[in-house]
C-alpha positions in Angstrom: -16.7 -27.3 119.8 -14.9 -30.6 120.2 -15.8 -32.5 117.0 -12.9 -34.2 115.4 -12.1 -32.7 112.0 -13.4 -34.7 109.1 -11.1 -33.7 106.3 -12.4 -33.3 102.8 -11.1 -35.9 100.4 -8.3 -34.7 98.2 -7.2 -38.0 96.8 -5.5 -37.5 93.5 -4.8 -33.8 94.3 -1.2 -32.8 93.7 0.0 -29.9 95.8 3.2 -27.9 96.4 3.7 -26.3 99.8 6.8 -24.1 99.9 8.8 -23.6 103.1 7.2 -26.7 104.7 10.1 -27.9 106.9 8.4 -26.4 110.0 5.9 -24.0 111.3 2.8 -23.0 109.3 4.1 -24.7 106.1 4.5 -28.0 107.9 1.0 -27.6 109.4 -0.5 -27.0 105.9 1.3 -30.0 104.5 0.1 -32.3 107.3 -3.5 -31.2 106.9 -3.4 -31.8 103.2 -1.9 -35.2 103.9 -4.8 -36.0 106.2 -7.1 -35.2 103.3 -5.2 -37.7 101.1 -3.3 -35.3 98.8 0.1 -35.8 97.3 2.2 -33.0 98.7 5.6 -31.8 97.3 7.3 -30.4 100.4 9.9 -27.9 99.5 12.5 -26.0 101.5 16.2 -25.6 102.2 16.3 -27.6 105.4 17.4 -31.2 104.7 18.9 -34.1 106.6 22.0 -34.0 104.5 22.6 -30.3 104.4 21.3 -29.2 107.7 18.4 -26.9 108.7 18.0 -23.2 108.2 19.7 -21.4 111.2 19.8 -24.8 113.0 16.1 -24.8 113.6 14.3 -28.1 114.1 12.5 -29.6 111.1 13.5 -30.8 107.6 11.6 -31.4 104.4 12.1 -35.2 104.7 10.5 -35.2 108.2 7.5 -33.3 106.9 7.2 -35.5 103.8 7.3 -38.7 106.0 4.6 -37.2 108.3 2.4 -36.4 105.3 2.6 -40.0 104.1 1.9 -41.3 107.7 -1.3 -39.2 107.6 -2.5 -41.1 104.5 -1.3 -38.8 101.8 1.9 -39.0 99.8 4.8 -36.7 100.9 7.6 -35.9 98.4 10.5 -34.0 99.8 12.2 -31.6 97.3 15.2 -29.5 98.3 14.6 -26.1 96.7 15.7 -22.5 97.3 12.9 -20.6 95.7 15.1 -17.5 95.1 16.7 -19.6 92.3 15.0 -19.5 89.0 16.8 -22.7 88.0 15.5 -24.5 91.1 11.9 -23.4 90.5 12.1 -24.5 86.9 13.6 -27.9 88.0 10.7 -28.3 90.4 8.2 -27.7 87.6 9.9 -30.2 85.3 10.0 -32.8 88.1 6.3 -32.5 88.8 5.6 -32.5 85.1 7.5 -35.8 84.7 6.3 -37.5 87.8 2.6 -36.4 87.8 2.0 -36.2 84.1 1.9 -32.4 84.3 -0.7 -32.3 87.0 -0.7 -29.6 89.7 -3.8 -28.7 91.6 -2.6 -26.5 94.4 0.3 -24.2 95.1 0.8 -22.7 98.6 3.3 -19.9 98.7 4.4 -20.1 102.4 8.2 -19.8 102.2 9.4 -16.6 103.9 13.0 -15.7 104.7 12.3 -12.3 106.2 12.7 -13.5 109.8 16.3 -14.9 109.3 19.1 -13.3 111.3 16.6 -11.8 113.7 19.2 -11.7 116.5 21.6 -9.6 114.5 19.6 -6.4 114.6 16.4 -5.6 116.5 13.6 -6.7 114.2 11.4 -3.6 114.9 14.2 -1.0 114.7 13.2 2.0 112.7 14.1 1.9 109.0 17.2 4.2 109.3 18.7 1.6 111.7 17.9 -1.4 109.6 20.6 -3.1 107.4 19.9 -3.5 103.8 20.3 -7.3 104.1 17.0 -7.4 106.0 15.2 -5.5 103.3 16.8 -7.9 100.8 15.5 -10.9 102.7 12.0 -9.7 102.6 12.2 -8.5 99.0 13.8 -11.9 98.0 10.9 -13.8 99.6 8.4 -11.9 97.5 10.4 -12.4 94.4 10.7 -16.1 95.2 6.9 -16.4 95.5 6.5 -14.6 92.2 9.0 -16.8 90.4 7.8 -20.2 91.6 4.2 -19.2 90.8 5.4 -18.2 87.3 7.1 -21.5 86.8 4.3 -23.7 88.1 1.2 -21.9 86.7 1.5 -23.4 83.2 0.6 -26.9 84.5 -2.6 -25.5 85.9 -3.3 -23.6 82.7 -2.9 -26.9 80.8 -5.9 -28.3 82.7 -7.7 -25.0 83.3 -8.0 -25.8 86.9 -6.2 -25.1 90.2 -5.8 -23.0 93.3 -2.9 -20.6 94.3 -2.7 -19.6 97.9 -0.5 -16.9 99.4 0.1 -17.1 103.2 0.1 -13.5 104.5 0.0 -11.5 107.6 -1.4 -8.0 107.9 -4.0 -6.2 109.9 -5.5 -3.9 107.3 -4.0 -0.4 107.3 -2.1 -0.8 110.5 1.7 -0.5 110.1 3.4 -3.8 111.0 6.2 -2.2 112.9 9.1 -2.7 110.5 9.2 -0.9 107.1 10.5 -3.8 104.9 8.3 -6.4 106.6 5.2 -4.2 106.2 5.9 -3.4 102.6 6.5 -7.0 101.4 3.8 -8.7 103.6 1.3 -6.3 102.1 2.9 -6.8 98.7 2.3 -10.6 99.0 -1.4 -10.0 99.3 -1.3 -7.5 96.4 0.6 -10.0 94.2 -1.8 -12.8 94.9 -4.6 -10.4 93.8 -2.7 -9.7 90.7 -2.4 -13.4 90.0 -6.2 -13.6 90.3 -6.5 -10.7 87.8 -4.3 -12.3 85.2 -6.1 -15.6 85.6 -9.6 -14.1 85.4 -10.5 -15.9 82.2 -9.3 -19.3 83.6 -10.7 -21.6 86.2 -7.8 -21.0 88.5 -8.3 -19.2 91.8 -5.8 -17.2 93.7 -6.4 -16.2 97.3 -4.5 -15.0 100.3 -5.0 -16.8 103.6 -4.1 -15.1 106.9 -3.3 -17.1 110.0 -3.9 -15.6 113.4 -0.9 -16.2 115.7 0.5 -19.7 115.7 0.2 -21.1 119.2 3.6 -21.5 120.7 4.8 -21.0 124.3 6.5 -17.7 123.4 3.4 -16.2 121.9 1.2 -17.4 124.8 3.7 -15.8 127.2 3.5 -12.5 125.3 -0.2 -12.4 125.7 0.1 -13.3 129.4 2.5 -10.4 129.8 -0.1 -8.0 128.4 -2.6 -9.2 130.9 -4.8 -10.8 128.2 -4.5 -14.4 129.3 -4.0 -17.1 126.7 -5.5 -15.4 123.7 -8.5 -16.9 121.9 -6.8 -16.1 118.6 -3.8 -18.5 119.1 -4.0 -21.6 117.0 -1.9 -24.5 115.8 -0.1 -24.6 112.4 -2.6 -27.1 111.2 -5.5 -24.7 111.6 -4.3 -22.9 108.6 -3.8 -26.2 106.7 -7.4 -27.2 107.4 -8.6 -23.9 106.0 -6.6 -24.5 102.8 -7.7 -28.1 102.5 -11.3 -26.9 102.7 -10.7 -24.3 100.0 -9.0 -26.8 97.8 -12.0 -29.1 98.0 -14.6 -26.3 97.5 -16.2 -26.5 94.0 -17.1 -22.8 94.3 -13.6 -21.6 95.2 -13.6 -19.4 92.1 -16.1 -17.2 93.8 -13.4 -16.2 96.2 -10.6 -15.5 93.8 -8.6 -12.3 94.5 -9.8 -12.2 98.1 -8.0 -12.1 101.5 -9.3 -14.7 103.8 -8.7 -15.2 107.5 -8.3 -18.8 108.8 -10.7 -18.0 111.7 -13.4 -16.8 109.3 -13.0 -19.9 107.1 -13.3 -22.2 110.2 -16.7 -20.7 110.9 -17.8 -21.0 107.3 -16.6 -24.6 106.7 -17.3 -25.7 110.3 -13.9 -27.1 111.2 -11.9 -26.7 114.4 -8.3 -26.6 115.5 -6.5 -29.7 116.6 -7.6 -29.0 120.2 -11.3 -28.8 119.3 -11.4 -25.0 119.6 -12.4 -22.6 116.8 -10.1 -19.5 117.3 -11.4 -16.3 115.7 -9.4 -14.3 113.2 -6.7 -12.0 114.5 -7.7 -8.4 114.4 -6.6 -5.5 116.6 -9.5 -3.6 118.1 -10.4 -0.4 116.4 -10.8 1.5 119.7 -7.1 1.2 120.5 -4.8 4.1 119.9 -2.3 3.7 117.0 0.6 3.6 119.5 -1.1 0.8 121.6 -2.0 -1.2 118.5 1.5 -1.0 117.1 3.0 -1.9 120.5 0.9 -5.0 120.8 1.4 -6.1 117.3 5.2 -5.6 117.5 5.4 -7.7 120.7 3.3 -10.5 119.1 5.3 -10.5 115.9 8.6 -10.6 117.9 7.3 -13.5 119.9 6.1 -15.4 116.9 9.3 -15.0 114.8 11.5 -16.2 117.7 9.4 -19.4 118.2 
């Protein structure tokens, strides 16, 4: 497939994308911008205070790119582990947008930080507690920002909450804290859907495959797989979320875990290169050891990208 993506129109939609300085968060914000949405781009990386772990990308750069795409990007420096910061974000949106919020994307994740300090896939008895705390803090941050922003959706009885996850069913993800809290993110989003069951506010988890970077492609090459069909750009996930946000029947999906590759087939969109990568799933016929080894190598490649 080589058709250019025709984004759904989200003019007037107000969205928050957390952790959008770079990576998947940036890709989501850009896709929403292409659809005409107003996007509050949040994160800790700013031009004035520097970027997280000196990685490229800032909230200002993403916000400007959203505006260049035809939407409106609004950069907000925010550490979502702070209850005060989350409440201040809610108050700002309430004041600037007359209390309107249509879409919240919980993408921020600090669990990859300090990856070089201790091997990421070391067994739990060799893992420092600060790594557990980073993963736990990320999930708490998602909970708190959702708690702070949901009342605006309740006021209009309309909205969509999206958690960005990464799991492969019952397969252990190769690091105890990472496994627990990535699975916990999906479970929490399902809980949001349960609490919102009497409202017209949907809550779903969207799972990327592997974001296409040189490091990830090299990992697949090393396994003799060739450039994997499941690799995709950060915007592939954003296109999936834009389509969900525009779907008048999105409530039918509330509480579900959705793969970007499956959504691409259903909605008929492609990645930025015209391909339609399938969802990432490890083959059932592999042994547990082989599945874990491949998953660990891919996660290691992705986090270092």
